[in-house]
BAPAMAR-418006 format. One line per field, with one value per residue (C-alpha): y, z, x. Coordinates in steps of 0.5 Angstrom, whole numbers. Layout:
yy	Y/...
zz	Z/...
xx	X/...
This chain:
yy	0/7/11/16/12/8/15/17/11/12/19/17/11/13/18/13/8/14/15/8/8/15/12/4/10/14/8/4/11/11/6/5/1/3/1/6/12/8/9/16/18/13/18/24/23/21/27/32/29/29/36/39/36/37/45/45/42/48/52/50/51/58/60/56/51/44/42/44/41/34/33/34/30/24/24/23/18/21/26/30/30/27/29/28/29/35/36/40/43/41/45/45/41/44/40/42/39/32/33/33/41/46/50/55/58/62
zz	0/-2/3/2/2/8/11/9/10/18/18/15/20/26/27/26/30/35/33/34/42/43/41/45/50/50/49/55/59/55/54/45/42/35/30/27/31/34/26/26/33/31/23/27/32/28/23/30/32/25/24/32/30/22/25/30/26/21/26/28/21/21/27/24/30/29/36/36/28/31/36/33/27/32/34/26/26/23/26/20/13/7/2/-5/-11/-15/-22/-28/-32/-38/-44/-47/-52/-58/-60/-66/-69/-65/-68/-76/-76/-77/-72/-76/-80/-76
xx	0/3/5/0/-6/-3/-3/-10/-15/-11/-14/-21/-21/-19/-24/-29/-27/-27/-35/-36/-32/-37/-43/-42/-40/-48/-51/-49/-52/-59/-63/-63/-66/-66/-61/-62/-61/-54/-51/-53/-50/-44/-44/-45/-39/-34/-35/-36/-29/-26/-28/-25/-19/-18/-19/-14/-10/-11/-10/-4/-1/-4/1/7/6/8/6/-1/-1/2/-2/-9/-5/-4/-11/-13/-9/-3/2/3/-3/-1/3/0/4/3/-1/1/-4/-6/-7/-14/-16/-20/-26/-27/-22/-22/-30/-27/-28/-23/-21/-17/-24/-28
């Protein structure tokens, strides 16, 4: 598994696992019979968890402080955001040329 994919997977999986754990903790204190409610709580908790720590990570990046950024990243499953390769912008394609038209005539 490429490093970027593994890091991206960990940063996605850890918040959902924490969301599941938070849902189980919430369920232990309440009588919830519906699996739909449990699933909704799990997803909502996972999303909230991810959003909080991702925003803290961005705040740490803007403040040029690596401690807050690394701490928030650890709570997302990996200390640093994944680095994806840069892409080059391609020149626009002249569709008329490929459809049999003459791109020089107007």
